[in-house]
N, C-alpha and C positions, 0 to 999 in steps of 0.2 A: 790577133788583129795588128796590122801595121800601125806604127805611130803616126798620128796626124795632129799637127799643131795649128791652132788658129788664133787670130787676134781680132777683136771687135772694137773699132775706134770711130769716133765722130769725124765727119768730113772737115778738113782743114784747108785753108788757102796756102799754096806754095810752102808746105811745112818745113821744119828744120830737119837736119840729118837724122835725129833720133827717131822720127816718125817713119822714115824710110828704112832704118835699121830694124824696126819692128816688122815692117812689111817683108823685108828680106829674110827674117828669122822664122817665118811661119810658112805653112803650106797653103793656107787660105787666109786672106785678109778681108774682113767684112766691114763695109762702110756703114756706120751706125748713125743714119740721119733721120731716124723715125722718132727722135726725141725733141724736146722743146729747144728752139733756137735761143742762144744766150748772147746778149749784147756785149760788145767790147771783149770778145773772146777770139780764139784762133779760127773760128769758122770762116770769117770774111777778111782777115788781116794777118799780116806777118811783117817781120823786120828785115831791113837790109842795112849794109854799112855805107856810110857817106863820110866825106872829109870832116863833117861837123858832128859826127857821132852816129848813133843808131837812129834810123827813120822808119816809121810805120808806113806800110802800103795797105790801105783799107779800101775794100769794095763797098760803095754805098748801096744799102739794101732797103727794101720795103719790109718792115717787120712789125710784129706786135707780140705780146707775151704768150699768145695762144698758138702761134705758128710752129710747126715742126721744121727742122732744118731743111728737109726736102721740099717744103712748100715756099721757102723764102726766095723772092725774086730780086734782081738788081734794080736799082732806081732808074738807071739808064746805062748806056755803054760808054759814056765819056771817061770813065775810070780806065778803060783799056789803053787809050793813047797816053793818059797821064802817067799810069804805072810804067808803060814801056819807055816813055821819055825819062822817067826817074832812073830806070835801069841803064839806059844809054848814058845818061849824065854821070852816073856813079860807077859804072863798070867798064867803060870804054878802055880804060888803062889796064884792066885785068888781063892776065896772060892768055886766057882761053876764050875771052868774050867773043872774038870774031868767029871762033869755031862753032859757036852755038847761037850766034845772033839771028840767023835766018829761022831756026827752029822756034825760038821764043817770040820773034817778031810775028810769025804766023799764028802762034797761040794767042797772042794779045790782039792782033789787028785783023785777023781773018776769021775768027770764030764769032758766033752770034748767040751763044747760049744765054738764056735769060734767068735760069734758076741757078742759085749759088752752088748747090751740090754738083750740078752738071759741069759748071765752070771748074770747080775744084777737081773733078774727075778727069777732065781733059788734061789739066796740068799734071795730075798724078800719073796718068798713063804715059805721057811723053817723058817725064822724068824717070819713070821706071825703065823705059827703053834706053835712055842715056846711061843709066847705071847698070843696065843689063840684069834687072830684077825680073824674075820669071814667075813670081808668086801669082796664084789665082786670085782675082779681085771679084768680090760679090757684094750685093747690097743686102742690108738687113731685111728689106721687105721681100727678099726671095724666100724668107723663112716665116713660119707661123710664130707670132710673138705672143707669149702668154706670161702672166705673172709679173712680179715686181722686177726691179733692175737686175738683181742677181739671178733670179729665176729665169729671166729672159736669156741671160748669158748661158746658163746651164742648158736651157732648151735648144738654143742655137748650136751649141757644141754637140749635143746629141743628134740633132737633125743633120749636122754636117759630118757625122761619124768621126768627130774629133775626140781624142782622149787626152789632149793637153791644151791648156789655155794660157797664152802669153799676155801679160798685162803691163801697163806702164806703172811706175812706182807710186804715182799720186793716188792710185786706187786702193792702196793699203789702208787708207782712211775709212773705207767702207766695205771692203770685201772680207767675207768670213770664209777662211780656208776650209773650215769643217764641212761647209756645204759642198765644196768640190770633192773632198775626200769621200763623202757619203755617196756621191754620184760617180765615183771612179774616174774622176777627171783630174789630171795633174795640173796644179797651178804654178806657173813660173813667172818670174819678174825680170824685166829687162833692166839692165844697169846703164844709166846715163852718165856715170862718172868716168873720169880719166880719159876723156877724148884727147887725141893728139892735136896740137895746133898745126895749122897749115899756113901757107904763104898768103895771108889775107891782107887786103888793102886797108889803109887807114887805121893804124894802131891806136889804142890797145886792142888786143885780140878779143873777139866776142864769139862764143860758141852758139848762143841762142838766136841765130839769125836763119833766114830761109836757106834751104838747100841750094838755091840758085847761087848764093855767095860762094859755096864750095865748088860748084860746077864751073862758074866763070873763072875762079882763081886756080883751080887744079885740073880741070878738064877730065881726061880719062884716068888721071891719077886720083880722082875724088874718092874712089872706093878704098884707097889705102888709108883714108882717114875716117873710115866707118867701121864700127866694131863687128857688124854682121859678116863682113867680108874677111877681115883680118883675124877674127877669133873663131871662124867656122861654127857659128852658133845655129846655122840653118840645118835642120835635120831632114829637110824635104828631099 
């Protein structure tokens, strides 16, 4: 059987470069939005650089503790103009801002999605195009979900005919590698350390900001500062 590597991660708003390194490192990326929405998390917010330090861009949503991520709706669309104005105000001086201004302006001001996951997906697709990431993107509800957290992952891997699962390092707190071994699935971990600094506005340098920061500052050179392109970790 040919090697097929997948990752299964929750929906995030304009994620950081590490999120896209995971996408580019696998053959199939599954958006895992069939779990409970968590407040003050990456689902509806991310960080950008400003002259006054790091700033959060947060999408206001209607939520309660019983909602799954895919069922969360935005409070209204006022956030779109607010976020776009923040990007203009803080990135106009970025070297490649003008090259991508039209694309992102369209994403913010011409789309009308009301569900958070759909909003995140629209941004995800466009950023993948910019970075030339060809990975297949699917939704967790394309699969039959059974069992607890880890059993679900195993079952999705089997249904997707994947024999390797790539995880973020934070999952080491709860993932039991023996379960993967028993099911003949290789468990791999992505390494988020030792990223190279790029020509970022407003020192000191900050790695943990939205991928938009890297795109506006480095343009087509952005992939040179991403591990999945420079280290050839994509086996697809």
